[in-house]
Backbone as JSON, one array per atom type, in Angstrom:
{
  "sequence": "MSIIGRSINIGLVLILCLTIAGTAGATLFYQESVEGLDTQNSQLQSQNEQLRNDLNEARSDLEKAREQMQELNKSLETARGDVSQVSGNLQQTEQQLSETQTELANTEQDLQAAERRANSLESEVQNLQSVNQNLRGEVDDLQSEAEDLRNEVSNLEGQVSDLEGEVSSLESENDRLENENDLLRSRVDRACAQIEGNKPSFC",
  "N": [[-6.5, 5.12, 68.68], [-7.3, 7.07, 66.92], [-5.35, 7.04, 64.96], [-5.73, 4.54, 63.84], [-8.31, 4.94, 62.86], [-7.82, 6.93, 60.98], [-6.21, 5.47, 59.2], [-8.01, 3.6, 58.32], [-9.83, 5.28, 57.0], [-8.19, 6.35, 54.98], [-7.63, 4.0, 53.57], [-10.21, 3.34, 52.69], [-10.69, 5.48, 51.03], [-8.73, 5.07, 49.07], [-9.61, 2.61, 48.02], [-12.07, 3.45, 47.01], [-11.2, 5.28, 45.06], [-9.81, 3.55, 43.33], [-11.95, 1.97, 42.51], [-13.54, 3.84, 41.14], [-11.77, 4.58, 39.11], [-11.46, 2.14, 37.76], [-14.08, 1.74, 36.9], [-14.41, 3.94, 35.19], [-12.48, 3.35, 33.25], [-13.5, 0.98, 32.18], [-15.81, 2.01, 31.17], [-14.88, 3.78, 29.2], [-13.75, 1.88, 27.5], [-16.05, 0.48, 26.69], [-17.34, 2.58, 25.39], [-15.62, 3.11, 23.2], [-15.9, 0.68, 21.91], [-18.59, 0.8, 21.21], [-18.57, 3.02, 19.48], [-16.95, 1.97, 17.44], [-18.59, -0.11, 16.56], [-20.74, 1.39, 15.66], [-19.58, 2.67, 13.45], [-18.93, 0.44, 11.86], [-21.48, -0.57, 11.5], [-22.65, 1.49, 9.99], [-21.11, 1.3, 7.67], [-21.86, -1.25, 6.8], [-24.58, -0.82, 6.3], [-24.39, 0.96, 4.15], [-23.13, -0.68, 2.28], [-25.08, -2.62, 2.08], [-27.16, -1.15, 0.9], [-26.0, -0.6, -1.59], [-25.84, -3.18, -2.62], [-28.56, -3.74, -2.79], [-29.25, -1.96, -4.82], [-27.75, -3.06, -6.92], [-29.08, -5.49, -7.09], [-31.63, -4.67, -7.93], [-30.97, -3.63, -10.46], [-30.07, -5.97, -11.71], [-32.44, -7.44, -11.7], [-33.95, -5.85, -13.41], [-32.49, -6.12, -15.8], [-32.91, -8.84, -16.18], [-35.68, -8.93, -16.63], [-35.82, -7.5, -19.03], [-34.4, -9.25, -20.7], [-36.09, -11.44, -20.65], [-38.32, -10.38, -21.96], [-37.2, -9.94, -24.5], [-36.71, -12.59, -25.19], [-39.32, -13.57, -25.35], [-40.24, -12.09, -27.56], [-38.53, -13.1, -29.52], [-39.39, -15.76, -29.53], [-41.95, -15.44, -30.55], [-41.27, -14.5, -33.12], [-39.96, -16.78, -34.0], [-42.05, -18.67, -34.08], [-43.59, -17.48, -36.1], [-41.79, -17.68, -38.25], [-41.64, -20.46, -38.45], [-44.22, -21.01, -39.25], [-44.15, -19.82, -41.76], [-42.26, -21.46, -43.03], [-43.66, -23.86, -43.04], [-45.78, -23.18, -44.72], [-44.4, -22.62, -47.11], [-43.31, -25.14, -47.57], [-45.65, -26.57, -48.06], [-46.5, -25.26, -50.39], [-44.4, -25.99, -52.03], [-44.73, -28.77, -52.19], [-47.19, -28.81, -53.49], [-46.47, -27.6, -55.91], [-44.63, -29.47, -56.89], [-46.37, -31.59, -57.3], [-47.92, -30.5, -59.32], [-45.96, -30.34, -61.31], [-45.48, -33.06, -61.76], [-47.95, -33.82, -62.81], [-47.88, -32.3, -65.12], [-45.76, -33.48, -66.5], [-46.87, -35.97, -67.0], [-48.91, -35.2, -68.72], [-47.36, -34.25, -70.82], [-46.34, -36.65, -71.77], [-48.64, -37.85, -72.78], [-49.66, -36.03, -74.6], [-48.47, -35.13, -77.5], [-48.73, -33.01, -79.23], [-48.93, -30.71, -77.74], [-46.38, -30.35, -76.89], [-44.28, -28.37, -76.91], [-45.49, -26.23, -75.52], [-45.98, -27.48, -73.14], [-43.37, -28.04, -72.32], [-42.38, -25.48, -71.91], [-44.03, -24.82, -69.81], [-43.18, -26.68, -67.94], [-40.54, -25.89, -67.57], [-40.97, -23.38, -66.43], [-42.29, -24.12, -64.1], [-40.26, -25.61, -62.87], [-38.39, -23.64, -62.42], [-39.83, -22.16, -60.58], [-40.0, -24.01, -58.56], [-37.29, -24.19, -57.81], [-36.9, -21.59, -56.9], [-38.69, -21.58, -54.77], [-37.56, -23.59, -53.23], [-35.15, -22.36, -52.62], [-36.1, -20.19, -51.12], [-37.24, -21.66, -49.07], [-34.94, -22.85, -47.98], [-33.59, -20.57, -47.1], [-35.39, -19.65, -45.17], [-35.3, -21.77, -43.39], [-32.67, -21.5, -42.54], [-32.94, -19.04, -41.24], [-34.68, -19.75, -39.23], [-33.02, -21.5, -37.78], [-31.08, -19.65, -36.94], [-32.66, -18.01, -35.3], [-33.43, -19.84, -33.36], [-30.93, -20.39, -32.23], [-30.3, -17.86, -31.22], [-32.38, -17.58, -29.41], [-31.68, -19.61, -27.62], [-29.29, -18.59, -26.64], [-30.3, -16.36, -25.28], [-31.83, -17.67, -23.37], [-29.8, -18.85, -21.88], [-28.59, -16.51, -20.95], [-30.66, -15.48, -19.4], [-30.77, -17.48, -17.47], [-28.24, -17.12, -16.28], [-28.56, -14.52, -15.26], [-30.62, -14.97, -13.45], [-29.25, -16.58, -11.66], [-27.39, -14.69, -10.7], [-29.15, -12.89, -9.47], [-30.18, -14.53, -7.46], [-27.82, -14.98, -5.97], [-27.23, -12.35, -5.14], [-29.5, -11.78, -3.62], [-29.14, -13.61, -1.56], [-26.77, -12.6, -0.44], [-27.64, -10.08, 0.4], [-29.52, -10.85, 2.31], [-27.8, -12.08, 4.15], [-26.23, -9.9, 4.95], [-28.18, -8.29, 6.1], [-28.87, -9.87, 8.28], [-26.42, -9.82, 9.67], [-26.31, -7.11, 10.18], [-28.53, -6.77, 11.87], [-27.56, -8.29, 14.03], [-25.34, -6.8, 14.84], [-26.6, -4.43, 15.56], [-28.07, -5.3, 17.76], [-25.93, -6.01, 19.45], [-24.8, -3.53, 19.71], [-26.84, -2.17, 21.05], [-26.73, -3.6, 23.45], [-24.17, -2.94, 24.41], [-24.48, -0.18, 24.75], [-26.37, -0.22, 26.75], [-24.82, -1.3, 28.81], [-22.95, 0.74, 29.12], [-24.63, 2.77, 30.0], [-25.41, 1.69, 32.46], [-22.93, 1.62, 33.72], [-22.35, 4.33, 33.84], [-24.35, 5.12, 35.55], [-23.44, 4.1, 37.92], [-21.34, 5.67, 38.62], [-20.29, 8.05, 40.89], [-20.53, 11.49, 41.67], [-18.65, 13.7, 39.57], [-19.26, 12.93, 36.2], [-18.14, 11.24, 33.22], [-18.05, 12.84, 29.95], [-19.46, 11.41, 28.04], [-21.52, 10.2, 29.35]],
  "CA": [[-7.75, 4.94, 67.96], [-7.42, 8.03, 65.82], [-4.45, 6.58, 63.89], [-6.44, 3.42, 63.17], [-9.43, 5.52, 62.09], [-7.28, 7.59, 59.79], [-5.76, 4.42, 58.26], [-9.22, 3.02, 57.68], [-10.38, 6.28, 56.06], [-7.31, 6.4, 53.8], [-7.85, 2.76, 52.81], [-11.5, 3.44, 52.0], [-10.54, 6.46, 49.93], [-7.99, 4.41, 47.99], [-10.51, 1.63, 47.39], [-13.06, 4.2, 46.24], [-10.53, 5.82, 43.86], [-9.57, 2.45, 42.41], [-13.25, 1.57, 41.93], [-13.96, 4.87, 40.16], [-10.86, 4.49, 37.95], [-11.82, 0.93, 37.0], [-15.38, 1.96, 36.22], [-14.18, 4.89, 34.08], [-11.75, 2.63, 32.19], [-14.44, 0.07, 31.51], [-16.78, 2.84, 30.41], [-14.18, 4.23, 27.98], [-13.64, 0.73, 26.6], [-17.37, 0.23, 26.08], [-17.64, 3.69, 24.45], [-14.85, 2.87, 21.97], [-16.53, -0.46, 21.22], [-19.86, 1.28, 20.62], [-18.25, 3.86, 18.33], [-16.5, 1.09, 16.37], [-19.76, -0.82, 16.02], [-21.52, 2.37, 14.88], [-18.91, 2.84, 12.14], [-19.12, -0.8, 11.09], [-22.9, -0.63, 11.16], [-22.86, 2.44, 8.9], [-20.52, 0.73, 6.46], [-22.71, -2.36, 6.35], [-25.81, -0.27, 5.73], [-24.05, 1.49, 2.83], [-22.91, -1.84, 1.4], [-26.4, -3.24, 1.88], [-27.89, -0.31, -0.06], [-25.4, -0.82, -2.91], [-26.27, -4.5, -3.09], [-29.96, -3.64, -3.19], [-29.27, -1.32, -6.15], [-27.28, -4.06, -7.89], [-30.15, -6.47, -7.24], [-32.68, -4.07, -8.77], [-30.49, -3.57, -11.84], [-30.07, -7.33, -12.25], [-33.83, -7.81, -11.98], [-34.37, -5.11, -14.61], [-31.87, -6.79, -16.95], [-33.59, -10.13, -16.34], [-36.99, -8.67, -17.23], [-35.6, -7.15, -20.44], [-34.0, -10.47, -21.41], [-37.3, -12.26, -20.82], [-39.13, -9.77, -23.0], [-36.56, -10.23, -25.78], [-36.91, -13.99, -25.48], [-40.7, -13.72, -25.8], [-40.33, -11.57, -28.92], [-37.87, -14.07, -30.39], [-40.25, -16.94, -29.63], [-43.01, -15.08, -31.5], [-40.66, -14.49, -34.44], [-39.67, -18.17, -34.33], [-43.32, -19.29, -34.47], [-43.95, -16.94, -37.41], [-40.9, -18.29, -39.25], [-42.04, -21.85, -38.63], [-45.43, -20.99, -40.07], [-43.74, -19.53, -43.15], [-41.62, -22.66, -43.55], [-44.7, -24.85, -43.3], [-46.52, -22.75, -45.9], [-43.53, -22.81, -48.27], [-43.22, -26.59, -47.83], [-46.92, -26.95, -48.7], [-46.47, -24.77, -51.77], [-43.43, -26.8, -52.76], [-45.37, -30.05, -52.49], [-48.21, -28.56, -54.51], [-45.78, -27.34, -57.17], [-44.1, -30.75, -57.36], [-47.49, -32.36, -57.82], [-48.26, -29.92, -60.63], [-44.91, -30.75, -62.23], [-45.73, -34.47, -62.1], [-49.11, -33.85, -63.72], [-47.45, -31.75, -66.41], [-44.95, -34.5, -67.17], [-47.81, -36.98, -67.52], [-49.6, -34.58, -69.86], [-46.39, -34.23, -71.92], [-46.25, -38.0, -72.34], [-49.91, -38.19, -73.46], [-50.01, -35.05, -75.63], [-47.3, -34.73, -78.29], [-49.0, -31.74, -79.91], [-48.68, -29.59, -76.8], [-45.06, -30.61, -76.33], [-43.52, -27.14, -76.67], [-46.15, -25.48, -74.45], [-45.78, -28.21, -71.89], [-41.98, -27.87, -71.91], [-42.25, -24.15, -71.31], [-44.71, -24.9, -68.52], [-42.3, -27.44, -67.03], [-39.4, -25.03, -67.21], [-41.46, -22.36, -65.51], [-42.54, -24.74, -62.8], [-38.98, -25.98, -62.28], [-37.8, -22.41, -61.89], [-40.57, -21.82, -59.38], [-39.57, -24.97, -57.53], [-35.97, -23.78, -57.32], [-37.08, -20.37, -56.1], [-39.33, -21.96, -53.5], [-36.57, -24.33, -52.44], [-34.2, -21.38, -52.1], [-36.79, -19.49, -50.04], [-37.38, -22.62, -47.97], [-33.63, -22.99, -47.36], [-33.31, -19.33, -46.36], [-36.24, -19.61, -43.97], [-34.77, -22.74, -42.43], [-31.5, -20.88, -41.93], [-33.41, -18.01, -40.32], [-35.21, -20.46, -38.05], [-31.86, -21.97, -37.0], [-30.48, -18.49, -36.28], [-33.55, -17.58, -34.22], [-33.34, -20.83, -32.28], [-29.65, -20.18, -31.57], [-30.4, -16.63, -30.44], [-33.26, -17.86, -28.27], [-30.92, -20.41, -26.65], [-28.37, -17.66, -25.97], [-31.07, -15.57, -24.32], [-32.19, -18.55, -22.25], [-28.61, -18.95, -21.03], [-28.41, -15.22, -20.28], [-31.69, -15.42, -18.36], [-30.34, -18.39, -16.4], [-27.13, -16.48, -15.56], [-29.08, -13.39, -14.48], [-31.35, -15.51, -12.31], [-28.25, -16.99, -10.68], [-26.86, -13.48, -10.06], [-30.19, -12.37, -8.58], [-30.22, -15.41, -6.28], [-26.62, -14.71, -5.16], [-27.37, -11.03, -4.52], [-30.52, -11.87, -2.57], [-28.52, -14.3, -0.43], [-25.82, -11.69, 0.2], [-28.43, -9.05, 1.08], [-30.09, -11.47, 3.51], [-26.71, -12.28, 5.11], [-25.85, -8.6, 5.49], [-29.25, -7.84, 6.98], [-28.73, -10.62, 9.53], [-25.25, -9.28, 10.36], [-26.7, -5.77, 10.63], [-29.37, -6.95, 13.06], [-26.72, -8.76, 15.14], [-24.53, -5.68, 15.31], [-27.49, -3.48, 16.26], [-28.35, -5.88, 19.09], [-24.71, -5.88, 20.25], [-24.66, -2.09, 19.97], [-27.79, -1.84, 22.12], [-26.23, -4.2, 24.68], [-23.05, -2.13, 24.89], [-25.03, 1.1, 25.24], [-26.99, -0.49, 28.05], [-23.74, -1.46, 29.79], [-22.39, 2.07, 29.36], [-25.59, 3.5, 30.85], [-25.32, 1.15, 33.83], [-21.66, 2.04, 34.29], [-22.48, 5.75, 34.16], [-25.23, 5.26, 36.72], [-22.71, 3.71, 39.12], [-20.31, 6.67, 38.92], [-20.74, 9.13, 41.77], [-19.81, 12.76, 41.46], [-18.51, 14.12, 38.18], [-19.32, 11.8, 35.27], [-17.53, 11.52, 31.91], [-18.93, 13.59, 29.02], [-20.29, 10.51, 27.21], [-22.63, 9.7, 30.15]],
  "C": [[-7.81, 5.88, 66.77], [-6.51, 7.63, 64.68], [-5.1, 5.46, 63.11], [-7.57, 3.95, 62.31], [-8.95, 6.19, 60.82], [-6.82, 6.55, 58.76], [-6.94, 3.81, 57.52], [-9.78, 3.97, 56.66], [-9.53, 6.36, 54.8], [-7.49, 5.17, 52.92], [-9.15, 2.8, 52.02], [-11.42, 4.4, 50.82], [-9.8, 5.81, 48.76], [-8.85, 3.4, 47.24], [-11.52, 2.32, 46.5], [-12.45, 4.75, 44.96], [-10.27, 4.72, 42.84], [-10.85, 1.99, 41.73], [-13.69, 2.53, 40.85], [-13.09, 4.78, 38.91], [-11.19, 3.27, 37.1], [-13.1, 1.1, 36.23], [-15.2, 2.88, 35.04], [-13.46, 4.2, 32.93], [-12.67, 1.7, 31.41], [-15.42, 0.84, 30.65], [-16.15, 3.33, 29.12], [-14.04, 3.09, 26.99], [-14.96, 0.44, 25.9], [-17.72, 1.32, 25.08], [-16.9, 3.48, 23.13], [-15.46, 1.71, 21.18], [-17.8, -0.02, 20.52], [-19.58, 2.12, 19.4], [-17.77, 3.01, 17.16], [-17.66, 0.34, 15.72], [-20.64, 0.12, 15.21], [-20.92, 2.56, 13.5], [-19.12, 1.61, 11.27], [-20.55, -0.94, 10.63], [-23.22, 0.29, 9.99], [-22.32, 1.91, 7.59], [-21.36, -0.41, 5.91], [-24.01, -1.87, 5.73], [-25.55, 0.28, 4.34], [-23.85, 0.36, 1.83], [-24.22, -2.54, 1.07], [-27.21, -2.47, 0.84], [-27.35, -0.51, -1.48], [-25.82, -2.16, -3.48], [-27.74, -4.5, -3.51], [-30.08, -2.99, -4.58], [-28.83, -2.3, -7.23], [-28.36, -5.1, -8.16], [-31.26, -5.93, -8.13], [-32.25, -4.0, -10.22], [-30.49, -4.96, -12.48], [-31.48, -7.79, -12.57], [-34.35, -7.11, -13.23], [-33.8, -5.76, -15.86], [-32.55, -8.13, -17.23], [-34.93, -9.95, -17.02], [-36.84, -8.33, -18.71], [-35.24, -8.39, -21.26], [-35.2, -11.37, -21.64], [-38.2, -11.7, -21.92], [-38.53, -10.04, -24.38], [-36.77, -11.69, -26.17], [-38.34, -14.25, -25.97], [-40.87, -13.24, -27.23], [-39.68, -12.54, -29.9], [-38.71, -15.34, -30.57], [-41.4, -16.68, -30.61], [-42.47, -15.09, -32.93], [-40.38, -15.91, -34.93], [-40.94, -18.88, -34.79], [-43.76, -18.8, -35.84], [-43.11, -17.57, -38.51], [-41.27, -19.74, -39.5], [-43.3, -21.96, -39.48], [-45.1, -20.74, -41.53], [-43.1, -20.76, -43.78], [-42.66, -23.71, -43.91], [-45.48, -24.49, -44.56], [-45.7, -22.96, -47.17], [-43.41, -24.29, -48.62], [-44.5, -27.09, -48.51], [-46.97, -26.49, -50.15], [-45.52, -25.6, -52.63], [-44.04, -28.15, -53.14], [-46.43, -29.9, -53.59], [-47.58, -28.36, -55.88], [-45.2, -28.63, -57.75], [-45.19, -31.65, -57.92], [-47.92, -31.84, -59.2], [-47.23, -30.32, -61.69], [-45.11, -32.19, -62.68], [-46.9, -34.59, -63.07], [-48.74, -33.33, -65.11], [-46.62, -32.76, -67.18], [-45.83, -35.61, -67.74], [-48.53, -36.46, -68.77], [-48.66, -34.51, -71.07], [-46.29, -35.59, -72.61], [-47.48, -38.35, -73.17], [-50.23, -37.25, -74.63], [-48.75, -34.56, -76.32], [-47.49, -33.34, -78.9], [-48.7, -30.54, -79.02], [-47.29, -29.68, -76.18], [-44.32, -29.31, -75.98], [-44.13, -26.32, -75.52], [-45.92, -26.15, -73.09], [-44.35, -28.07, -71.39], [-41.76, -26.5, -71.26], [-42.89, -24.13, -69.91], [-43.81, -25.6, -67.48], [-41.12, -26.6, -66.58], [-39.8, -23.96, -66.2], [-41.67, -22.94, -64.12], [-41.24, -25.15, -62.11], [-38.28, -24.74, -61.69], [-38.5, -22.0, -60.6], [-40.19, -22.73, -58.22], [-38.22, -24.57, -56.94], [-36.06, -22.54, -56.45], [-37.66, -20.7, -54.73], [-38.37, -22.74, -52.62], [-35.53, -23.38, -51.84], [-34.82, -20.6, -50.94], [-36.91, -20.38, -48.82], [-36.05, -22.77, -47.22], [-33.27, -21.76, -46.53], [-34.12, -19.25, -45.07], [-35.76, -20.62, -42.93], [-33.51, -22.2, -41.75], [-31.89, -19.82, -40.92], [-33.97, -18.63, -39.04], [-34.07, -20.95, -37.16], [-31.21, -20.82, -36.25], [-31.33, -18.02, -35.1], [-33.5, -18.55, -33.05], [-32.04, -20.67, -31.51], [-29.69, -18.94, -30.69], [-31.28, -16.82, -29.21], [-32.54, -18.66, -27.2], [-29.93, -19.54, -25.89], [-29.09, -16.83, -24.93], [-31.5, -16.41, -23.12], [-31.0, -18.69, -21.3], [-28.37, -17.65, -20.26], [-29.4, -15.06, -19.13], [-31.29, -16.29, -17.17], [-29.21, -17.77, -15.58], [-27.63, -15.33, -14.69], [-29.88, -13.88, -13.27], [-30.4, -15.98, -11.22], [-27.65, -15.79, -9.95], [-27.86, -12.89, -9.07], [-30.25, -13.19, -7.3], [-29.03, -15.15, -5.36], [-26.74, -13.38, -4.42], [-28.4, -11.06, -3.39], [-29.95, -12.56, -1.33], [-27.55, -13.39, 0.32], [-26.54, -10.6, 0.97], [-29.0, -9.61, 2.38], [-29.02, -11.66, 4.58], [-26.3, -10.96, 5.76], [-26.93, -8.05, 6.43], [-29.18, -8.55, 8.33], [-27.55, -10.08, 10.34], [-25.56, -7.9, 10.93], [-27.55, -5.86, 11.89], [-28.54, -7.38, 14.26], [-25.9, -7.62, 15.72], [-25.38, -4.64, 16.04], [-27.82, -3.99, 17.66], [-27.13, -5.73, 20.01], [-24.48, -4.43, 20.63], [-25.58, -1.68, 21.12], [-27.32, -2.39, 23.46], [-25.09, -3.37, 25.26], [-23.51, -0.79, 25.42], [-25.67, 0.92, 26.62], [-25.94, -0.64, 29.14], [-23.11, -0.11, 30.13], [-23.31, 2.86, 30.28], [-25.53, 3.01, 32.3], [-24.02, 1.61, 34.51], [-21.71, 3.51, 34.68], [-23.32, 5.95, 35.43], [-24.49, 4.93, 38.01], [-21.64, 4.75, 39.52], [-20.91, 7.78, 39.78], [-19.92, 10.38, 41.52], [-19.78, 13.1, 39.99], [-18.45, 12.9, 37.27], [-18.66, 12.21, 33.95], [-18.56, 12.17, 30.97], [-19.84, 12.66, 28.22], [-21.47, 9.96, 28.01], [-23.88, 10.55, 29.9]]
}
């Protein structure tokens, strides 16, 4: 009977040792997993912060571009008003020239004065036409610049949308890793609670 009892005791001791060794191994595995997740979580948080900074910079650039576009739109409206005024002056001057030509036909005595008047008015017409042409060129340049800014605004809006999507994805991944981290910690705590006697330092 004593030999059988001793065999049973030795078997129980071996089973107990194997159980403790298995639990310790699993605990070490969970600890390494938790440490790896902590490192990955830290890296994701750093990357998330950088993306947030990039997003803020992109939003700032977008706001500046919008302000520039508004200023250009105001300048464009002013230039259009100037073109309209010059066109009105040109029409008025052409009407005066027509009246002067009629007066030249009816009044031979004032021929020389009328010719000087006509020459003066023709010079004014040319000047006004030149001014009108320059203003039209300026309007075209402003419209082209405004279109470029619209394209830039569109590109910046696309970058902001992409960054916001990436930030949202990283935040979701971060939440998932935190949940997994909490689950692994809980498993480690349960494993530590099952160890009898001396426990590992991470318990």
